[in-house]
TORKE-944633 format. One record per residue (C-alpha): residue number from 1; residue in one letter; chain; x negated, y negated, z negated. Coordinates in Angstrom, 1 decimal. Layout:
N
@n:NUM	res:A	chain:A	c1:X	c2:Y	c3:Z
...
***
This chain:
281
@n:1	res:M	chain:A	c1:20.0	c2:23.2	c3:-7.8
@n:2	res:L	chain:A	c1:18.9	c2:24.5	c3:-11.2
@n:3	res:P	chain:A	c1:15.7	c2:26.2	c3:-10.1
@n:4	res:A	chain:A	c1:14.6	c2:23.1	c3:-8.1
@n:5	res:L	chain:A	c1:15.5	c2:20.9	c3:-11.1
@n:6	res:I	chain:A	c1:13.5	c2:23.1	c3:-13.5
@n:7	res:F	chain:A	c1:10.5	c2:23.0	c3:-11.1
@n:8	res:V	chain:A	c1:10.6	c2:19.2	c3:-10.8
@n:9	res:I	chain:A	c1:10.8	c2:18.8	c3:-14.6
@n:10	res:L	chain:A	c1:7.8	c2:21.2	c3:-15.1
@n:11	res:V	chain:A	c1:5.7	c2:19.6	c3:-12.4
@n:12	res:T	chain:A	c1:6.5	c2:15.9	c3:-13.0
@n:13	res:Q	chain:A	c1:8.3	c2:15.1	c3:-16.2
@n:14	res:I	chain:A	c1:6.5	c2:17.3	c3:-18.7
@n:15	res:P	chain:A	c1:3.0	c2:16.0	c3:-17.6
@n:16	res:F	chain:A	c1:4.3	c2:12.4	c3:-17.8
@n:17	res:A	chain:A	c1:5.7	c2:13.0	c3:-21.3
@n:18	res:I	chain:A	c1:2.3	c2:14.4	c3:-22.3
@n:19	res:T	chain:A	c1:0.6	c2:11.3	c3:-20.8
@n:20	res:I	chain:A	c1:2.8	c2:9.0	c3:-22.8
@n:21	res:V	chain:A	c1:1.9	c2:10.9	c3:-26.0
@n:22	res:I	chain:A	c1:-1.9	c2:10.7	c3:-25.2
@n:23	res:S	chain:A	c1:-1.5	c2:7.0	c3:-24.5
@n:24	res:F	chain:A	c1:-0.8	c2:6.4	c3:-28.2
@n:25	res:M	chain:A	c1:-3.8	c2:8.4	c3:-29.3
@n:26	res:K	chain:A	c1:-7.3	c2:7.4	c3:-30.1
@n:27	res:W	chain:A	c1:-9.1	c2:10.2	c3:-28.1
@n:28	res:N	chain:A	c1:-12.5	c2:9.9	c3:-26.6
@n:29	res:A	chain:A	c1:-14.4	c2:13.1	c3:-25.7
@n:30	res:A	chain:A	c1:-17.6	c2:11.5	c3:-27.0
@n:31	res:Y	chain:A	c1:-16.1	c2:11.6	c3:-30.5
@n:32	res:P	chain:A	c1:-14.2	c2:14.9	c3:-30.8
@n:33	res:D	chain:A	c1:-13.9	c2:14.6	c3:-34.6
@n:34	res:D	chain:A	c1:-12.3	c2:11.1	c3:-34.4
@n:35	res:I	chain:A	c1:-8.9	c2:11.8	c3:-32.9
@n:36	res:S	chain:A	c1:-5.8	c2:10.0	c3:-34.3
@n:37	res:F	chain:A	c1:-2.2	c2:9.3	c3:-33.2
@n:38	res:G	chain:A	c1:0.2	c2:6.4	c3:-33.6
@n:39	res:T	chain:A	c1:-1.8	c2:3.5	c3:-32.4
@n:40	res:L	chain:A	c1:-1.1	c2:0.7	c3:-29.9
@n:41	res:R	chain:A	c1:-4.9	c2:0.1	c3:-29.5
@n:42	res:N	chain:A	c1:-5.0	c2:1.5	c3:-26.0
@n:43	res:Y	chain:A	c1:-2.2	c2:-0.8	c3:-24.7
@n:44	res:I	chain:A	c1:-3.8	c2:-3.8	c3:-26.4
@n:45	res:T	chain:A	c1:-7.1	c2:-2.9	c3:-24.7
@n:46	res:V	chain:A	c1:-5.4	c2:-2.7	c3:-21.3
@n:47	res:F	chain:A	c1:-4.0	c2:-6.3	c3:-21.7
@n:48	res:T	chain:A	c1:-7.1	c2:-7.8	c3:-23.4
@n:49	res:D	chain:A	c1:-10.2	c2:-6.1	c3:-21.8
@n:50	res:A	chain:A	c1:-11.7	c2:-8.4	c3:-19.2
@n:51	res:D	chain:A	c1:-12.5	c2:-5.5	c3:-16.8
@n:52	res:L	chain:A	c1:-9.0	c2:-4.0	c3:-17.0
@n:53	res:L	chain:A	c1:-7.4	c2:-7.4	c3:-16.5
@n:54	res:R	chain:A	c1:-9.6	c2:-7.9	c3:-13.5
@n:55	res:A	chain:A	c1:-8.4	c2:-4.6	c3:-12.1
@n:56	res:V	chain:A	c1:-4.8	c2:-5.7	c3:-12.6
@n:57	res:F	chain:A	c1:-5.4	c2:-8.9	c3:-10.6
@n:58	res:V	chain:A	c1:-7.2	c2:-6.9	c3:-7.9
@n:59	res:T	chain:A	c1:-4.3	c2:-4.5	c3:-7.7
@n:60	res:V	chain:A	c1:-1.7	c2:-7.2	c3:-7.4
@n:61	res:G	chain:A	c1:-3.7	c2:-9.3	c3:-5.0
@n:62	res:L	chain:A	c1:-4.6	c2:-6.4	c3:-2.7
@n:63	res:T	chain:A	c1:-1.1	c2:-5.0	c3:-2.7
@n:64	res:V	chain:A	c1:0.6	c2:-8.4	c3:-2.0
@n:65	res:S	chain:A	c1:-1.8	c2:-9.3	c3:0.8
@n:66	res:V	chain:A	c1:-1.7	c2:-5.9	c3:2.5
@n:67	res:V	chain:A	c1:2.1	c2:-5.7	c3:2.3
@n:68	res:L	chain:A	c1:2.5	c2:-9.2	c3:3.7
@n:69	res:V	chain:A	c1:0.1	c2:-8.8	c3:6.6
@n:70	res:S	chain:A	c1:1.4	c2:-5.3	c3:7.4
@n:71	res:A	chain:A	c1:5.0	c2:-6.5	c3:7.4
@n:72	res:V	chain:A	c1:4.3	c2:-9.4	c3:9.7
@n:73	res:L	chain:A	c1:2.2	c2:-7.3	c3:12.1
@n:74	res:G	chain:A	c1:4.8	c2:-4.5	c3:11.9
@n:75	res:L	chain:A	c1:7.6	c2:-6.9	c3:12.8
@n:76	res:A	chain:A	c1:5.7	c2:-8.3	c3:15.7
@n:77	res:I	chain:A	c1:4.8	c2:-4.8	c3:17.1
@n:78	res:A	chain:A	c1:8.4	c2:-3.6	c3:16.6
@n:79	res:L	chain:A	c1:9.7	c2:-6.6	c3:18.6
@n:80	res:L	chain:A	c1:7.3	c2:-5.7	c3:21.4
@n:81	res:L	chain:A	c1:8.1	c2:-1.9	c3:21.4
@n:82	res:D	chain:A	c1:11.9	c2:-2.7	c3:21.3
@n:83	res:R	chain:A	c1:11.5	c2:-3.9	c3:24.9
@n:84	res:K	chain:A	c1:11.9	c2:-1.5	c3:27.8
@n:85	res:F	chain:A	c1:8.7	c2:-0.8	c3:29.8
@n:86	res:I	chain:A	c1:7.0	c2:2.2	c3:31.4
@n:87	res:G	chain:A	c1:5.3	c2:4.5	c3:28.9
@n:88	res:R	chain:A	c1:7.1	c2:3.0	c3:25.9
@n:89	res:G	chain:A	c1:7.4	c2:6.4	c3:24.2
@n:90	res:F	chain:A	c1:3.7	c2:7.2	c3:24.6
@n:91	res:V	chain:A	c1:2.8	c2:3.7	c3:23.3
@n:92	res:R	chain:A	c1:5.1	c2:4.2	c3:20.2
@n:93	res:T	chain:A	c1:3.3	c2:7.5	c3:19.5
@n:94	res:L	chain:A	c1:-0.1	c2:5.9	c3:19.7
@n:95	res:M	chain:A	c1:1.0	c2:3.1	c3:17.3
@n:96	res:I	chain:A	c1:2.1	c2:5.6	c3:14.7
@n:97	res:T	chain:A	c1:-1.3	c2:7.4	c3:14.8
@n:98	res:P	chain:A	c1:-3.1	c2:5.3	c3:12.1
@n:99	res:F	chain:A	c1:-0.5	c2:6.2	c3:9.6
@n:100	res:L	chain:A	c1:-1.0	c2:9.9	c3:10.1
@n:101	res:I	chain:A	c1:-4.8	c2:9.8	c3:9.5
@n:102	res:V	chain:A	c1:-6.1	c2:11.0	c3:6.2
@n:103	res:P	chain:A	c1:-6.9	c2:8.0	c3:4.0
@n:104	res:V	chain:A	c1:-10.5	c2:9.2	c3:3.2
@n:105	res:A	chain:A	c1:-11.2	c2:9.8	c3:6.9
@n:106	res:A	chain:A	c1:-9.9	c2:6.3	c3:7.8
@n:107	res:A	chain:A	c1:-12.1	c2:4.7	c3:5.0
@n:108	res:L	chain:A	c1:-15.2	c2:6.6	c3:6.2
@n:109	res:L	chain:A	c1:-14.5	c2:5.6	c3:9.8
@n:110	res:F	chain:A	c1:-14.3	c2:1.9	c3:9.0
@n:111	res:K	chain:A	c1:-17.2	c2:2.0	c3:6.5
@n:112	res:H	chain:A	c1:-19.7	c2:3.7	c3:8.8
@n:113	res:A	chain:A	c1:-18.5	c2:3.4	c3:12.4
@n:114	res:I	chain:A	c1:-17.0	c2:-0.1	c3:12.4
@n:115	res:F	chain:A	c1:-18.3	c2:-2.2	c3:9.4
@n:116	res:N	chain:A	c1:-21.8	c2:-0.8	c3:9.2
@n:117	res:P	chain:A	c1:-24.2	c2:-3.8	c3:9.7
@n:118	res:S	chain:A	c1:-26.8	c2:-1.7	c3:11.5
@n:119	res:Y	chain:A	c1:-24.9	c2:0.4	c3:14.0
@n:120	res:G	chain:A	c1:-21.2	c2:-0.6	c3:13.4
@n:121	res:L	chain:A	c1:-18.8	c2:-1.5	c3:16.2
@n:122	res:V	chain:A	c1:-18.2	c2:-5.1	c3:14.9
@n:123	res:N	chain:A	c1:-21.8	c2:-6.1	c3:14.9
@n:124	res:G	chain:A	c1:-22.4	c2:-4.2	c3:18.2
@n:125	res:L	chain:A	c1:-19.6	c2:-6.2	c3:19.9
@n:126	res:L	chain:A	c1:-21.0	c2:-9.5	c3:18.5
@n:127	res:T	chain:A	c1:-24.5	c2:-8.6	c3:19.9
@n:128	res:T	chain:A	c1:-23.0	c2:-7.7	c3:23.3
@n:129	res:V	chain:A	c1:-21.0	c2:-10.9	c3:23.5
@n:130	res:F	chain:A	c1:-23.5	c2:-13.4	c3:22.0
@n:131	res:G	chain:A	c1:-26.8	c2:-11.7	c3:22.5
@n:132	res:E	chain:A	c1:-29.6	c2:-11.2	c3:20.0
@n:133	res:A	chain:A	c1:-28.8	c2:-14.4	c3:18.2
@n:134	res:A	chain:A	c1:-25.4	c2:-13.2	c3:17.2
@n:135	res:P	chain:A	c1:-24.5	c2:-13.1	c3:13.5
@n:136	res:Q	chain:A	c1:-24.7	c2:-9.7	c3:11.9
@n:137	res:P	chain:A	c1:-22.3	c2:-9.8	c3:8.9
@n:138	res:D	chain:A	c1:-22.3	c2:-7.1	c3:6.3
@n:139	res:L	chain:A	c1:-18.6	c2:-7.1	c3:5.4
@n:140	res:M	chain:A	c1:-18.7	c2:-4.4	c3:2.8
@n:141	res:S	chain:A	c1:-21.4	c2:-6.3	c3:0.8
@n:142	res:T	chain:A	c1:-20.1	c2:-9.8	c3:1.2
@n:143	res:Y	chain:A	c1:-16.3	c2:-9.4	c3:1.3
@n:144	res:P	chain:A	c1:-15.6	c2:-5.8	c3:0.2
@n:145	res:L	chain:A	c1:-12.0	c2:-6.5	c3:-0.7
@n:146	res:L	chain:A	c1:-11.4	c2:-7.9	c3:2.7
@n:147	res:G	chain:A	c1:-12.8	c2:-4.7	c3:4.2
@n:148	res:I	chain:A	c1:-10.6	c2:-2.5	c3:2.1
@n:149	res:G	chain:A	c1:-7.6	c2:-4.7	c3:2.9
@n:150	res:I	chain:A	c1:-8.3	c2:-4.4	c3:6.7
@n:151	res:V	chain:A	c1:-8.3	c2:-0.6	c3:6.4
@n:152	res:L	chain:A	c1:-5.0	c2:-0.5	c3:4.4
@n:153	res:V	chain:A	c1:-3.4	c2:-2.9	c3:6.9
@n:154	res:W	chain:A	c1:-4.5	c2:-0.8	c3:9.8
@n:155	res:Q	chain:A	c1:-2.9	c2:2.3	c3:8.1
@n:156	res:W	chain:A	c1:0.3	c2:0.8	c3:6.8
@n:157	res:T	chain:A	c1:1.3	c2:-1.5	c3:9.7
@n:158	res:P	chain:A	c1:2.7	c2:1.6	c3:11.7
@n:159	res:F	chain:A	c1:4.9	c2:2.4	c3:8.6
@n:160	res:M	chain:A	c1:6.3	c2:-1.1	c3:8.5
@n:161	res:M	chain:A	c1:6.8	c2:-1.0	c3:12.3
@n:162	res:L	chain:A	c1:8.8	c2:2.2	c3:12.2
@n:163	res:I	chain:A	c1:11.3	c2:0.9	c3:9.7
@n:164	res:M	chain:A	c1:11.7	c2:-2.4	c3:11.4
@n:165	res:L	chain:A	c1:12.0	c2:-0.7	c3:14.8
@n:166	res:A	chain:A	c1:14.8	c2:1.4	c3:13.4
@n:167	res:G	chain:A	c1:16.5	c2:-1.9	c3:12.2
@n:168	res:L	chain:A	c1:16.1	c2:-3.4	c3:15.7
@n:169	res:Q	chain:A	c1:17.7	c2:-0.5	c3:17.3
@n:170	res:S	chain:A	c1:20.7	c2:-0.6	c3:15.0
@n:171	res:R	chain:A	c1:21.5	c2:-4.2	c3:15.6
@n:172	res:P	chain:A	c1:25.0	c2:-5.0	c3:17.3
@n:173	res:M	chain:A	c1:24.3	c2:-6.0	c3:20.9
@n:174	res:D	chain:A	c1:27.7	c2:-7.7	c3:21.3
@n:175	res:V	chain:A	c1:26.6	c2:-10.4	c3:19.0
@n:176	res:Y	chain:A	c1:23.5	c2:-11.1	c3:21.2
@n:177	res:E	chain:A	c1:25.7	c2:-11.2	c3:24.3
@n:178	res:A	chain:A	c1:28.0	c2:-13.7	c3:22.6
@n:179	res:A	chain:A	c1:25.0	c2:-15.8	c3:21.6
@n:180	res:L	chain:A	c1:23.6	c2:-15.8	c3:25.1
@n:181	res:V	chain:A	c1:27.0	c2:-16.9	c3:26.5
@n:182	res:D	chain:A	c1:26.9	c2:-19.8	c3:24.0
@n:183	res:G	chain:A	c1:23.5	c2:-20.9	c3:25.3
@n:184	res:A	chain:A	c1:21.3	c2:-19.7	c3:22.5
@n:185	res:G	chain:A	c1:17.6	c2:-19.3	c3:23.3
@n:186	res:P	chain:A	c1:15.2	c2:-16.5	c3:22.3
@n:187	res:G	chain:A	c1:14.0	c2:-18.5	c3:19.3
@n:188	res:Q	chain:A	c1:17.5	c2:-19.2	c3:18.0
@n:189	res:T	chain:A	c1:18.7	c2:-15.6	c3:18.4
@n:190	res:F	chain:A	c1:15.6	c2:-14.3	c3:16.5
@n:191	res:R	chain:A	c1:16.0	c2:-16.9	c3:13.7
@n:192	res:F	chain:A	c1:19.8	c2:-16.7	c3:13.2
@n:193	res:I	chain:A	c1:20.6	c2:-13.1	c3:14.3
@n:194	res:T	chain:A	c1:17.6	c2:-10.8	c3:14.4
@n:195	res:L	chain:A	c1:15.9	c2:-11.9	c3:11.2
@n:196	res:P	chain:A	c1:19.0	c2:-11.9	c3:9.0
@n:197	res:H	chain:A	c1:19.9	c2:-8.4	c3:10.4
@n:198	res:L	chain:A	c1:16.3	c2:-7.2	c3:9.6
@n:199	res:R	chain:A	c1:16.2	c2:-8.7	c3:6.1
@n:200	res:R	chain:A	c1:17.2	c2:-5.4	c3:4.4
@n:201	res:Y	chain:A	c1:14.8	c2:-3.4	c3:6.5
@n:202	res:I	chain:A	c1:12.0	c2:-5.8	c3:5.8
@n:203	res:E	chain:A	c1:12.7	c2:-5.6	c3:2.0
@n:204	res:L	chain:A	c1:12.8	c2:-1.8	c3:2.2
@n:205	res:A	chain:A	c1:9.5	c2:-1.6	c3:4.1
@n:206	res:A	chain:A	c1:7.8	c2:-4.0	c3:1.7
@n:207	res:L	chain:A	c1:9.1	c2:-2.2	c3:-1.4
@n:208	res:L	chain:A	c1:8.1	c2:1.3	c3:-0.2
@n:209	res:G	chain:A	c1:4.7	c2:0.0	c3:1.0
@n:210	res:T	chain:A	c1:4.1	c2:-1.6	c3:-2.4
@n:211	res:I	chain:A	c1:4.8	c2:1.7	c3:-4.2
@n:212	res:Y	chain:A	c1:2.2	c2:3.5	c3:-2.2
@n:213	res:I	chain:A	c1:-0.4	c2:0.7	c3:-2.0
@n:214	res:V	chain:A	c1:-0.3	c2:0.1	c3:-5.7
@n:215	res:Q	chain:A	c1:-1.3	c2:3.7	c3:-6.2
@n:216	res:N	chain:A	c1:-4.1	c2:3.6	c3:-3.6
@n:217	res:F	chain:A	c1:-7.3	c2:5.3	c3:-4.8
@n:218	res:D	chain:A	c1:-8.9	c2:7.0	c3:-1.8
@n:219	res:T	chain:A	c1:-9.9	c2:3.9	c3:0.1
@n:220	res:V	chain:A	c1:-11.4	c2:2.1	c3:-2.9
@n:221	res:F	chain:A	c1:-13.3	c2:5.2	c3:-4.0
@n:222	res:T	chain:A	c1:-14.6	c2:6.0	c3:-0.6
@n:223	res:M	chain:A	c1:-15.6	c2:2.5	c3:0.6
@n:224	res:T	chain:A	c1:-17.0	c2:0.9	c3:-2.6
@n:225	res:S	chain:A	c1:-16.7	c2:3.3	c3:-5.5
@n:226	res:G	chain:A	c1:-15.0	c2:0.5	c3:-7.4
@n:227	res:G	chain:A	c1:-18.1	c2:-1.7	c3:-7.2
@n:228	res:L	chain:A	c1:-18.4	c2:-5.4	c3:-6.2
@n:229	res:G	chain:A	c1:-15.2	c2:-6.3	c3:-8.0
@n:230	res:T	chain:A	c1:-12.9	c2:-4.0	c3:-6.0
@n:231	res:A	chain:A	c1:-11.8	c2:-1.6	c3:-8.8
@n:232	res:N	chain:A	c1:-8.0	c2:-1.4	c3:-8.9
@n:233	res:L	chain:A	c1:-5.8	c2:0.3	c3:-11.5
@n:234	res:P	chain:A	c1:-5.9	c2:3.8	c3:-10.0
@n:235	res:Y	chain:A	c1:-9.7	c2:3.6	c3:-9.9
@n:236	res:V	chain:A	c1:-9.8	c2:2.4	c3:-13.5
@n:237	res:I	chain:A	c1:-7.7	c2:5.4	c3:-14.5
@n:238	res:Y	chain:A	c1:-10.3	c2:7.7	c3:-12.8
@n:239	res:Q	chain:A	c1:-13.2	c2:5.8	c3:-14.4
@n:240	res:E	chain:A	c1:-11.7	c2:5.8	c3:-17.9
@n:241	res:F	chain:A	c1:-10.7	c2:9.5	c3:-17.7
@n:242	res:F	chain:A	c1:-13.5	c2:11.2	c3:-15.9
@n:243	res:V	chain:A	c1:-16.5	c2:8.9	c3:-16.5
@n:244	res:A	chain:A	c1:-15.9	c2:7.2	c3:-19.9
@n:245	res:Q	chain:A	c1:-13.7	c2:10.1	c3:-21.0
@n:246	res:D	chain:A	c1:-11.5	c2:7.8	c3:-22.9
@n:247	res:Y	chain:A	c1:-8.3	c2:9.7	c3:-22.5
@n:248	res:G	chain:A	c1:-6.1	c2:7.3	c3:-24.5
@n:249	res:V	chain:A	c1:-7.0	c2:4.2	c3:-22.5
@n:250	res:A	chain:A	c1:-6.7	c2:6.1	c3:-19.2
@n:251	res:S	chain:A	c1:-3.3	c2:7.4	c3:-20.1
@n:252	res:A	chain:A	c1:-2.1	c2:4.0	c3:-21.2
@n:253	res:V	chain:A	c1:-3.2	c2:2.5	c3:-17.8
@n:254	res:G	chain:A	c1:-1.4	c2:5.4	c3:-16.0
@n:255	res:V	chain:A	c1:1.8	c2:4.9	c3:-17.9
@n:256	res:I	chain:A	c1:1.8	c2:1.2	c3:-17.0
@n:257	res:V	chain:A	c1:1.2	c2:2.0	c3:-13.3
@n:258	res:V	chain:A	c1:4.0	c2:4.6	c3:-13.3
@n:259	res:I	chain:A	c1:6.5	c2:2.2	c3:-15.0
@n:260	res:A	chain:A	c1:5.6	c2:-0.6	c3:-12.5
@n:261	res:S	chain:A	c1:6.1	c2:1.9	c3:-9.6
@n:262	res:L	chain:A	c1:9.5	c2:3.0	c3:-11.1
@n:263	res:I	chain:A	c1:10.7	c2:-0.6	c3:-11.3
@n:264	res:I	chain:A	c1:9.7	c2:-1.2	c3:-7.6
@n:265	res:A	chain:A	c1:11.2	c2:2.2	c3:-6.6
@n:266	res:T	chain:A	c1:14.5	c2:1.2	c3:-8.3
@n:267	res:F	chain:A	c1:14.7	c2:-1.9	c3:-6.1
@n:268	res:A	chain:A	c1:13.8	c2:0.2	c3:-3.0
@n:269	res:L	chain:A	c1:16.5	c2:2.7	c3:-3.7
@n:270	res:R	chain:A	c1:19.1	c2:-0.1	c3:-4.2
@n:271	res:T	chain:A	c1:18.0	c2:-1.6	c3:-0.9
@n:272	res:A	chain:A	c1:18.2	c2:1.8	c3:0.9
@n:273	res:S	chain:A	c1:21.7	c2:2.3	c3:-0.6
@n:274	res:T	chain:A	c1:22.8	c2:-1.1	c3:0.6
@n:275	res:L	chain:A	c1:21.5	c2:-0.3	c3:4.1
@n:276	res:L	chain:A	c1:23.4	c2:3.0	c3:4.2
@n:277	res:K	chain:A	c1:26.6	c2:1.3	c3:3.1
@n:278	res:E	chain:A	c1:26.2	c2:-1.4	c3:5.7
@n:279	res:E	chain:A	c1:25.6	c2:1.3	c3:8.4
@n:280	res:N	chain:A	c1:28.7	c2:3.3	c3:7.4
@n:281	res:S	chain:A	c1:31.0	c2:0.3	c3:7.1
***
């Protein structure tokens, strides 16, 4: 294990330690002679600057909404795919496909082929159904965050569905048979048996989804370039580091994102550990 451990430390821990050090430095490429260490100015800036605070709220709002909608849709699709029907395996494969598409490709597909106000699929369908008088909304100009959220939901719903489908297939069927004998209906069995059984799986899916969606950069960069109030924390890191070249502030934002991700990952690991113990007991 030692070579693998050394490799992980070199690739992940040393760069993170360097990032922590830089986060306490006053270091802007525009002022190469004005570099100092030992200041909390960068962290104070993160929590007081209006643009950075807006990025925090955008990140939290986007993550929570995408995770909630993806979890609900994933649960609904998992319940449908848990039933036996002809071609179930093929349908399951198709449902997983959005999760396998490169995020940049998915963002470009929705931005140009679906949401474009001139030749996009949405406005084309509206014109086909309602005629020339149909409304022609420009989603990426009027509600850009909604457009980004739709793309992320489309990509992450299959992930949620896979985890919940695994939970459905591990449920004890003898409990359902006993419930049917006692006269329980579909609604009652779902509420009192299926949902409690899936609770850990739903928590795990939500936590893992949160870890990845918090760090989402590709979709925001590709669809809006952080404009129209859509800049999240990963985009702010890119902007501060590569555009403003304020390495101290960019590193401080990065450290905060990593710490938040580690906290969420800790809960995810505990949930996964609890699931494994329940499966083995």
